[in-house]
VMD Tcl script that draws the C-alpha trace (Angstrom):
set ca {
  {-15.43 -38.86 75.24}
  {-12.97 -36.31 76.54}
  {-13.45 -32.57 76.27}
  {-13.31 -31.78 72.56}
  {-11.83 -28.57 71.19}
  {-13.20 -27.95 67.71}
  {-10.78 -26.75 65.04}
  {-10.83 -25.92 61.35}
  {-9.84 -28.70 58.95}
  {-6.62 -28.47 56.97}
  {-5.60 -30.40 53.85}
  {-3.77 -32.89 56.09}
  {-7.14 -33.88 57.65}
  {-8.72 -35.23 54.45}
  {-7.36 -38.76 54.98}
  {-9.21 -39.07 58.32}
  {-12.21 -36.90 57.40}
  {-13.29 -38.79 54.28}
  {-13.77 -42.22 55.93}
  {-15.58 -40.63 58.91}
  {-18.15 -39.06 56.60}
  {-18.62 -42.27 54.62}
  {-19.05 -44.34 57.83}
  {-21.66 -41.92 59.14}
  {-23.75 -41.48 55.99}
  {-23.49 -44.65 53.90}
  {-23.20 -48.40 54.16}
  {-23.70 -50.83 57.01}
  {-21.49 -48.89 59.44}
  {-23.86 -45.91 59.21}
  {-26.72 -48.03 60.53}
  {-25.08 -48.04 63.98}
  {-26.36 -44.45 64.27}
  {-29.75 -42.90 63.65}
  {-28.90 -40.10 61.19}
  {-27.67 -42.16 58.25}
  {-28.84 -42.17 54.62}
  {-27.81 -45.79 54.08}
  {-31.35 -46.94 53.28}
  {-31.85 -44.17 50.70}
  {-28.48 -43.79 48.97}
  {-25.82 -46.30 48.06}
  {-23.10 -44.25 46.38}
  {-20.21 -42.41 47.98}
  {-21.31 -39.39 50.08}
  {-18.32 -37.31 49.02}
  {-14.80 -37.76 47.71}
  {-11.41 -36.90 49.11}
  {-10.97 -34.48 46.21}
  {-14.24 -32.71 46.98}
  {-13.28 -32.41 50.65}
  {-9.88 -30.96 49.73}
  {-11.68 -28.38 47.57}
  {-14.06 -27.45 50.39}
  {-11.17 -27.03 52.81}
  {-9.30 -24.80 50.34}
  {-12.34 -22.54 49.74}
  {-12.07 -19.33 51.82}
  {-15.87 -19.04 51.78}
  {-16.18 -22.30 53.76}
  {-14.83 -23.95 56.86}
  {-15.11 -27.54 58.04}
  {-14.95 -27.74 61.81}
  {-13.51 -30.95 63.19}
  {-14.19 -32.72 66.47}
  {-10.99 -34.58 67.35}
  {-11.07 -36.86 70.40}
  {-7.59 -38.00 71.40}
  {-6.20 -39.58 68.22}
  {-9.60 -40.09 66.57}
  {-11.74 -37.79 64.48}
  {-15.31 -38.24 65.79}
  {-17.28 -35.47 64.08}
  {-17.35 -32.55 61.69}
  {-19.61 -29.86 60.27}
  {-19.28 -27.52 57.30}
  {-20.22 -23.84 57.37}
  {-20.28 -21.73 54.20}
  {-21.04 -18.13 53.36}
  {-24.32 -18.22 51.46}
  {-25.08 -14.55 50.94}
  {-25.35 -11.32 52.85}
  {-25.97 -12.27 56.47}
  {-26.65 -15.91 55.52}
  {-24.57 -19.01 56.15}
  {-25.18 -22.60 55.07}
  {-24.71 -25.56 57.39}
  {-23.88 -28.92 55.86}
  {-22.29 -32.29 56.40}
  {-22.98 -32.43 60.15}
  {-21.31 -35.75 60.92}
  {-20.95 -37.74 64.13}
  {-19.24 -41.11 64.39}
  {-22.21 -43.56 64.25}
  {-21.42 -45.22 67.59}
  {-21.35 -41.79 69.28}
  {-24.65 -40.50 67.94}
  {-27.03 -39.50 70.76}
  {-23.99 -38.54 72.89}
  {-24.59 -34.79 72.61}
  {-21.74 -34.27 70.14}
  {-24.13 -33.31 67.33}
  {-25.65 -30.54 69.45}
  {-22.16 -29.29 70.32}
  {-21.07 -29.32 66.66}
  {-24.24 -27.46 65.68}
  {-23.62 -24.78 68.32}
  {-19.98 -24.45 67.21}
  {-21.09 -24.10 63.58}
  {-23.58 -21.37 64.46}
  {-20.95 -19.45 66.44}
  {-18.45 -19.85 63.59}
  {-21.02 -18.56 61.06}
  {-21.48 -15.40 63.10}
  {-17.78 -14.87 63.82}
  {-16.34 -15.77 60.41}
  {-19.07 -14.67 58.00}
  {-21.14 -12.16 59.99}
  {-24.17 -14.39 59.52}
  {-27.50 -13.47 61.06}
  {-29.27 -16.56 59.71}
  {-28.25 -20.16 59.04}
  {-29.89 -22.41 56.48}
  {-29.53 -26.08 55.71}
  {-31.14 -28.73 53.55}
  {-32.42 -32.11 54.71}
  {-33.90 -34.89 52.59}
  {-37.65 -34.47 53.08}
  {-38.11 -38.15 53.98}
  {-35.87 -37.76 57.06}
  {-38.65 -36.77 59.48}
  {-36.67 -37.68 62.65}
  {-33.73 -35.56 61.57}
  {-35.96 -32.61 60.61}
  {-37.59 -32.89 64.05}
  {-34.13 -32.91 65.71}
  {-33.22 -29.66 63.94}
  {-36.64 -28.17 64.78}
  {-35.94 -28.76 68.48}
  {-32.81 -26.67 67.99}
  {-34.66 -23.73 66.44}
  {-34.60 -24.58 62.72}
  {-37.88 -24.17 60.84}
  {-38.92 -25.11 57.31}
  {-38.90 -22.13 54.95}
  {-41.38 -23.74 52.55}
  {-38.66 -23.98 49.90}
  {-37.58 -27.30 48.42}
  {-34.52 -28.03 46.29}
  {-33.77 -30.97 44.03}
  {-31.35 -33.64 45.22}
  {-28.16 -33.30 43.13}
  {-28.14 -36.57 41.20}
  {-28.48 -37.47 37.56}
  {-30.98 -38.76 36.70}
  {-33.12 -36.72 39.11}
  {-34.74 -38.54 42.05}
  {-37.78 -36.48 43.14}
  {-38.33 -38.78 46.14}
  {-35.12 -37.34 47.61}
  {-35.95 -33.65 47.41}
  {-34.46 -31.38 50.05}
  {-36.47 -29.18 52.38}
  {-34.78 -25.94 53.42}
  {-34.61 -25.18 57.13}
  {-33.52 -21.85 58.59}
  {-32.72 -20.34 61.98}
  {-32.00 -16.79 63.09}
  {-28.60 -16.55 64.79}
}
mol new
graphics top color blue
foreach p $ca { graphics top sphere $p radius 0.5 }
foreach p [lrange $ca 0 end-1] q [lrange $ca 1 end] { graphics top cylinder $p $q radius 0.2 }
display resetview
């Protein structure tokens, strides 16, 4: 992987961004990595329309990790309140997971939260059954707040509740 310069997504990036996220989170391709949800969820992770809406929202930014002609990662940062930002959709191409790109995306997201939104804290949600992923974030300074949130599906699936993690920036 060459040196990657992160940049904010634009509407023109949706066509490459959407399949990257689906490959990393769902289906057989996701199983090439270790951070997938493919054994828990079988629907689409997001839609092109939803991504276009996120990109258009001035209270959010999706940072992209382009490598040559390929998009290999992304992360979303959103204003979540006074001094608080939300981190979501941290995505790394499954075959590149464990390459250090996730750590670099996380650091870029934290810096962006401070610079763009004046954040002093970052929060995120992780499915409570994802112990390895929660441990990965804990090694990077994120701690459980004790709060849980329901997983946004209808009908509700309590076995997929989110835990809230937070880090001071």
